[in-house]
C-alpha positions as CSV (number, residue, x, y, z in Angstrom):
1,X,138.7,22.9,155.4
2,X,141.7,23.7,153.2
3,X,141.0,25.1,149.8
4,X,142.5,22.1,148.0
5,X,140.4,19.7,150.0
6,X,137.3,21.7,149.2
7,X,138.3,21.6,145.5
8,X,138.8,17.8,145.6
9,X,135.4,17.2,147.2
10,X,133.8,19.5,144.7
11,X,135.5,17.7,141.8
12,X,134.7,14.2,142.9
13,X,131.1,15.1,143.3
14,X,131.0,16.5,139.7
15,X,129.1,13.4,138.7
16,X,126.3,14.3,141.1
17,X,126.0,17.7,139.6
18,X,126.1,16.4,136.0
19,X,123.6,13.7,136.7
20,X,121.4,16.1,138.6
21,X,121.6,18.5,135.7
22,X,120.6,15.8,133.3
23,X,117.8,14.8,135.6
24,X,116.7,18.4,135.9
25,X,116.6,18.6,132.1
26,X,114.4,15.5,131.9
27,X,112.2,16.1,135.0
28,X,108.5,16.7,134.2
29,X,107.1,20.0,135.5
30,X,103.4,19.6,136.3
31,X,102.8,23.2,135.5
32,X,103.9,22.8,131.9
33,X,102.4,20.9,129.1
34,X,103.0,17.1,129.0
35,X,106.0,15.8,127.1
36,X,103.8,14.3,124.4
37,X,101.9,17.6,124.0
38,X,105.1,19.6,123.8
39,X,106.6,17.3,121.1
40,X,103.4,17.4,119.2
41,X,103.5,21.2,119.2
42,X,107.1,21.2,118.0
43,X,106.2,18.7,115.2
44,X,103.2,20.8,114.1
45,X,105.3,23.9,114.1
46,X,108.1,22.2,112.1
47,X,105.5,20.8,109.7
48,X,104.1,24.2,108.9
49,X,107.6,25.5,108.2
50,X,108.5,22.6,105.9
51,X,108.5,22.4,102.2
52,X,106.8,19.0,102.4
53,X,103.7,20.7,103.9
54,X,103.4,23.0,100.9
55,X,103.8,20.0,98.6
56,X,101.2,18.0,100.5
57,X,98.7,20.9,100.2
58,X,99.3,21.1,96.5
59,X,98.8,17.4,96.0
60,X,95.6,17.5,98.1
61,X,94.2,20.4,95.9
62,X,95.0,18.3,92.8
63,X,93.2,15.3,94.2
64,X,90.2,17.4,95.1
65,X,90.2,18.9,91.5
66,X,90.4,15.4,90.0
67,X,87.5,14.3,92.2
68,X,85.4,17.2,91.0
69,X,86.1,16.4,87.4
70,X,85.1,12.8,87.8
71,X,81.8,13.9,89.4
72,X,80.8,15.9,86.3
73,X,78.5,14.5,83.6
74,X,80.8,15.5,80.8
75,X,84.3,14.3,80.1
76,X,85.5,17.8,79.1
77,X,84.5,21.4,78.5
78,X,81.6,22.1,76.1
79,X,82.6,23.5,72.7
80,X,80.4,26.1,70.9
81,X,80.1,26.1,67.1
82,X,78.8,29.0,65.1
83,X,79.0,29.4,61.4
84,X,77.3,31.2,58.5
85,X,77.4,30.7,54.7
86,X,76.1,32.9,51.9
87,X,75.7,32.0,48.3
88,X,76.3,35.0,45.9
89,X,74.5,35.3,42.6
90,X,75.0,38.4,40.4
91,X,76.9,40.2,43.1
92,X,74.2,39.8,45.8
93,X,73.3,37.2,48.4
94,X,70.8,34.8,47.1
95,X,70.8,32.4,50.0
96,X,72.1,32.2,53.6
97,X,72.8,29.3,56.0
98,X,73.4,29.9,59.7
99,X,74.6,27.1,61.9
100,X,74.6,27.0,65.8
101,X,76.0,23.9,67.6
102,X,77.3,22.5,70.8
103,X,79.9,19.7,71.1
104,X,79.5,17.7,74.4
105,X,82.4,15.4,75.3
106,X,81.1,12.1,76.7
107,X,82.6,9.6,79.1
108,X,83.4,6.2,77.6
109,X,81.8,3.2,79.2
110,X,83.3,2.8,82.7
111,X,85.7,5.7,82.3
112,X,83.9,8.0,84.7
113,X,83.9,5.4,87.5
114,X,87.5,4.5,86.9
115,X,88.5,8.2,87.0
116,X,86.5,8.7,90.2
117,X,88.3,5.7,91.8
118,X,91.6,7.0,90.7
119,X,90.8,10.4,92.2
120,X,89.8,8.8,95.5
121,X,93.0,6.8,95.5
122,X,95.0,9.9,94.8
123,X,93.4,11.5,97.9
124,X,94.2,8.5,100.1
125,X,97.8,8.6,98.7
126,X,98.1,12.3,99.6
127,X,97.0,11.7,103.2
128,X,99.5,8.8,103.5
129,X,102.2,11.0,102.0
130,X,101.5,13.7,104.6
131,X,101.7,11.2,107.5
132,X,104.9,9.6,106.1
133,X,106.5,13.0,105.8
134,X,105.4,13.9,109.3
135,X,107.1,10.7,110.6
136,X,110.3,11.6,108.7
137,X,110.2,15.1,110.2
138,X,109.6,13.6,113.7
139,X,112.7,11.6,113.3
140,X,114.7,14.7,112.5
141,X,113.3,16.4,115.6
142,X,114.1,13.4,117.8
143,X,117.7,13.5,116.6
144,X,117.9,17.2,117.0
145,X,116.6,17.4,120.6
146,X,118.9,14.6,121.6
147,X,121.9,16.5,120.1
148,X,120.9,19.6,122.0
149,X,120.8,17.9,125.3
150,X,124.0,16.0,124.7
151,X,125.7,19.3,123.9
152,X,124.2,20.8,127.0
153,X,125.6,18.1,129.2
154,X,129.0,18.5,127.7
155,X,128.9,22.3,128.4
156,X,127.8,21.8,132.0
157,X,130.6,19.3,132.5
158,X,133.1,21.6,130.9
159,X,132.1,24.5,133.0
160,X,132.4,22.5,136.2
161,X,135.7,21.1,135.2
162,X,137.0,24.5,134.3
163,X,136.0,25.9,137.6
164,X,137.5,22.9,139.5
165,X,140.8,23.1,137.7
166,X,140.9,26.8,138.1
167,X,140.5,26.4,141.9
168,X,143.2,23.7,141.8
169,X,145.6,26.0,139.8
170,X,145.2,28.8,142.3
171,X,145.7,26.5,145.3
172,X,148.8,24.9,143.7
173,X,150.2,28.3,143.0
174,X,149.9,29.2,146.7
175,X,151.5,26.0,147.8
176,X,154.4,26.5,145.4
177,X,155.0,29.9,146.9
178,X,154.9,28.3,150.3
179,X,157.5,25.7,149.2
180,X,155.1,22.7,149.5
181,X,155.1,21.9,145.8
182,X,157.5,22.2,142.9
183,X,157.2,24.9,140.3
184,X,156.5,22.3,137.7
185,X,153.3,21.4,139.5
186,X,152.2,25.0,139.1
187,X,152.8,24.8,135.3
188,X,150.9,21.6,135.1
189,X,147.9,22.8,137.0
190,X,147.7,26.1,135.0
191,X,148.0,24.0,131.7
192,X,145.0,21.9,132.8
193,X,143.0,25.0,133.7
194,X,143.6,26.5,130.2
195,X,142.7,23.3,128.6
196,X,139.4,23.2,130.5
197,X,138.6,26.8,129.5
198,X,139.2,25.9,125.8
199,X,136.8,23.0,126.2
200,X,134.2,25.4,127.6
201,X,134.5,27.5,124.5
202,X,134.2,24.5,122.2
203,X,131.2,23.2,124.2
204,X,129.4,26.6,124.0
205,X,129.9,26.7,120.2
206,X,128.5,23.1,119.8
207,X,125.5,23.8,122.0
208,X,124.7,27.0,120.1
209,X,125.0,25.1,116.8
210,X,122.6,22.4,117.9
211,X,120.1,24.9,119.3
212,X,120.2,26.8,116.1
213,X,119.5,23.6,114.1
214,X,116.5,23.0,116.4
215,X,115.1,26.5,115.9
216,X,115.6,26.3,112.2
217,X,113.4,23.2,112.2
218,X,110.7,24.3,114.6
219,X,111.0,28.0,115.2
220,X,110.7,27.2,118.9
221,X,113.1,27.0,121.8
222,X,114.5,23.5,122.5
223,X,112.2,21.2,124.6
224,X,113.2,19.7,127.9
225,X,114.2,16.1,127.6
226,X,111.7,13.8,129.4
227,X,112.1,10.3,130.6
228,X,109.9,7.8,128.9
229,X,109.4,4.0,129.1
230,X,110.6,1.9,126.2
231,X,107.7,0.7,124.0
232,X,106.8,-3.0,124.1
233,X,108.8,-5.0,121.6
234,X,106.4,-5.9,118.8
235,X,106.4,-6.8,115.1
236,X,106.3,-4.1,112.4
237,X,102.7,-2.7,112.6
238,X,100.7,-2.6,109.4
239,X,99.7,1.0,110.4
240,X,103.3,2.2,109.9
241,X,103.0,5.5,107.8
242,X,105.6,4.4,105.3
243,X,103.8,1.0,104.7
244,X,100.5,2.8,104.3
245,X,102.1,5.2,101.7
246,X,103.7,2.3,99.8
247,X,100.3,0.4,99.7
248,X,98.5,3.6,98.6
249,X,101.0,4.1,95.8
250,X,100.3,0.5,94.6
251,X,96.6,1.1,94.7
252,X,96.9,4.5,92.9
253,X,99.1,2.8,90.2
254,X,96.4,0.2,89.6
255,X,93.6,2.8,89.3
256,X,95.6,4.9,86.9
257,X,96.4,1.8,84.8
258,X,92.6,1.1,84.6
259,X,91.9,4.6,83.5
260,X,94.7,4.4,80.8
261,X,93.1,1.2,79.4
262,X,89.7,2.9,79.0
263,X,90.7,6.4,78.0
264,X,91.3,7.1,74.3
265,X,93.2,10.0,72.7
266,X,89.9,11.9,72.1
267,X,86.6,11.6,73.9
268,X,83.4,10.8,72.1
269,X,81.2,13.8,71.4
270,X,77.5,14.5,71.2
271,X,76.8,17.3,68.8
272,X,73.6,19.3,69.0
273,X,72.9,21.9,66.4
274,X,70.4,24.4,65.0
275,X,70.5,25.3,61.4
276,X,68.7,28.2,59.8
277,X,68.2,28.4,56.0
278,X,66.9,31.2,53.8
279,X,66.9,29.9,50.2
280,X,66.1,33.2,48.4
281,X,66.2,36.8,49.4
282,X,62.9,37.7,51.1
283,X,61.8,34.2,51.7
284,X,61.0,32.8,55.1
285,X,63.7,31.3,57.3
286,X,63.6,27.5,57.7
287,X,64.9,26.0,61.0
288,X,66.2,22.5,61.4
289,X,67.7,20.6,64.3
290,X,70.8,18.4,64.0
291,X,71.9,15.6,66.3
292,X,75.2,13.7,65.7
293,X,77.6,11.5,67.7
294,X,81.3,11.5,67.0
295,X,83.1,8.4,68.2
296,X,86.9,8.1,67.6
297,X,87.8,4.5,66.5
298,X,91.0,2.7,65.9
299,X,92.9,4.5,68.7
300,X,94.4,1.5,70.4
301,X,97.9,2.2,69.1
302,X,97.7,5.8,70.3
303,X,96.9,4.9,73.9
304,X,99.6,2.3,74.3
305,X,102.2,4.8,75.5
306,X,99.9,5.9,78.3
307,X,99.2,2.3,79.2
308,X,102.8,1.4,79.2
309,X,103.7,4.4,81.4
310,X,100.9,3.5,83.9
311,X,102.0,-0.1,84.0
312,X,105.6,0.9,84.5
313,X,104.6,3.2,87.5
314,X,102.6,0.3,88.9
315,X,105.5,-2.1,88.7
316,X,107.8,0.4,90.3
317,X,105.3,1.0,93.1
318,X,104.9,-2.7,93.8
319,X,108.7,-3.2,93.9
320,X,109.0,-0.2,96.1
321,X,106.4,-1.6,98.5
322,X,108.4,-4.8,98.9
323,X,111.6,-2.9,99.5
324,X,110.0,-0.6,102.0
325,X,108.7,-3.5,104.1
326,X,112.1,-5.2,104.1
327,X,113.9,-2.0,105.0
328,X,111.5,-1.2,107.9
329,X,111.8,-4.8,109.3
330,X,115.6,-4.5,109.3
331,X,115.5,-1.1,110.8
332,X,113.1,-2.2,113.6
333,X,115.3,-5.1,114.5
334,X,118.3,-2.8,114.5
335,X,116.6,-0.3,116.8
336,X,115.5,-3.0,119.2
337,X,119.0,-4.3,119.4
338,X,120.4,-0.8,119.9
339,X,118.0,-0.2,122.8
340,X,119.0,-3.4,124.5
341,X,122.7,-2.5,124.1
342,X,121.9,1.1,125.3
343,X,120.4,-0.4,128.5
344,X,123.6,-2.4,129.1
345,X,125.8,0.5,128.5
346,X,123.8,2.6,130.9
347,X,124.4,0.1,133.7
348,X,128.1,-0.1,132.8
349,X,128.5,3.7,132.7
350,X,126.8,4.1,136.1
351,X,129.0,1.4,137.7
352,X,132.2,2.9,136.1
353,X,131.3,6.4,137.4
354,X,130.8,5.1,140.9
355,X,134.2,3.2,140.9
356,X,136.1,6.2,139.5
357,X,134.4,8.5,142.0
358,X,135.6,6.3,144.9
359,X,139.0,6.1,143.4
360,X,139.3,9.9,143.2
361,X,138.4,10.1,146.9
362,X,141.1,7.7,147.8
363,X,143.7,9.5,145.7
364,X,142.5,12.8,147.3
365,X,143.4,11.4,150.8
366,X,146.7,10.1,149.5
367,X,147.6,13.5,147.9
368,X,146.7,15.4,151.1
369,X,149.0,12.9,152.9
370,X,151.8,13.7,150.5
371,X,151.8,10.1,149.2
372,X,150.6,10.9,145.6
373,X,152.0,13.3,143.1
374,X,149.9,16.1,141.5
375,X,149.8,14.5,138.0
376,X,148.3,11.3,139.4
377,X,145.6,13.3,141.2
378,X,144.9,15.3,138.0
379,X,144.5,12.1,136.0
380,X,142.1,10.7,138.7
381,X,140.0,13.9,138.7
382,X,139.9,13.9,134.9
383,X,138.9,10.2,134.8
384,X,136.2,10.7,137.4
385,X,134.7,13.7,135.6
386,X,134.9,12.0,132.3
387,X,133.1,8.9,133.7
388,X,130.4,11.1,135.2
389,X,129.9,12.9,132.0
390,X,129.7,9.6,130.1
391,X,127.0,8.4,132.5
392,X,125.0,11.5,132.0
393,X,125.4,11.3,128.2
394,X,124.4,7.6,128.3
395,X,121.2,8.5,130.1
396,X,120.3,10.8,127.2
397,X,121.5,8.2,124.7
398,X,119.2,5.7,126.3
399,X,116.3,8.0,125.9
400,X,117.4,8.6,122.3
401,X,117.4,4.9,121.7
402,X,113.9,4.7,123.0
403,X,112.9,7.5,120.7
404,X,114.5,5.9,117.7
405,X,112.7,2.7,118.4
406,X,109.4,4.6,118.5
407,X,110.4,6.1,115.1
408,X,111.1,2.7,113.6
409,X,107.7,1.5,114.8
410,X,106.1,4.5,113.0
411,X,104.8,6.1,116.2
412,X,103.8,9.8,116.0
413,X,102.9,12.0,119.0
């Protein structure tokens, strides 16, 4: 077989290689972990490296601390009081009073229960916050792994195209020396070869960039892309992490507003004391017990700023919950539409690649018969290679559309 014919057959079957490469990238290896397990591991690794994980741990510790405070019998720390008074007469002490006391902060009626409920709501909100942040991070990973594989397909296509045009340039050069082709054809073929080599360099750089982005997120090598079935079209689930977070924020706002209505500036205090009196020098010490209750009154005006702040946060949380639902519904409808469009584009890309592959074969025969010029054949090869690459890219884009629909439905691995 002549070298040029071998080159043409190699070029027009570029689609087979690109598609095979894409299928190899998405084929499941039984010896490895399942796709779901691999993605879950990547998500867990990315979560441990994220700032949101540290923030979630801090919020969880705060919720636990608030819960512990609400479970105590006292509303605050105990205060110790110790005092002594001497009465001087003629330069010497004539009497002495010693006072020991404890001040015990008390919960107001209903305040402890309200504080406990607020602490429990804070814990629920913290868990919802972590799940919502995990979902957001999963979306970044879904986009990142799709970008890696799209860049990989582009690189494989560029490599194959560079090799094909290199073979063509060498063959054209031999035919020019033999007098079968014009010198201008040699220049055109070498120009296409150089262009293909430049595309390889650009594709390598893009792939390295996308792989670096993935590793920065996860600290792991990129995952293989796996084929998956599209989820069943369904309404927005109530278990969506962002909806749960919005509802938890509303509940937390209500609990904090309840605490603000009950809590005063100062807590009531129970004072327990022991007093020792010695009236005259040398007389016996007299002991007495003291019991007192300190109740702040008239503090309504002082707690109004806290109530107003709590009610403001509650109103903002309720408005946010409404907007979140509207946004998620719109996003879900958009992702469903994009998936349907992606399926149509996949069929179109497959048919177009098949047509241009057949066209390239026909032009190959015409070129070998001397009926078609080199530029026309180059355009046919480039069009066929471009169509095959577009088909391989659309396969990945279709999987990406499925992944984005899962993201919109709030599905985590």
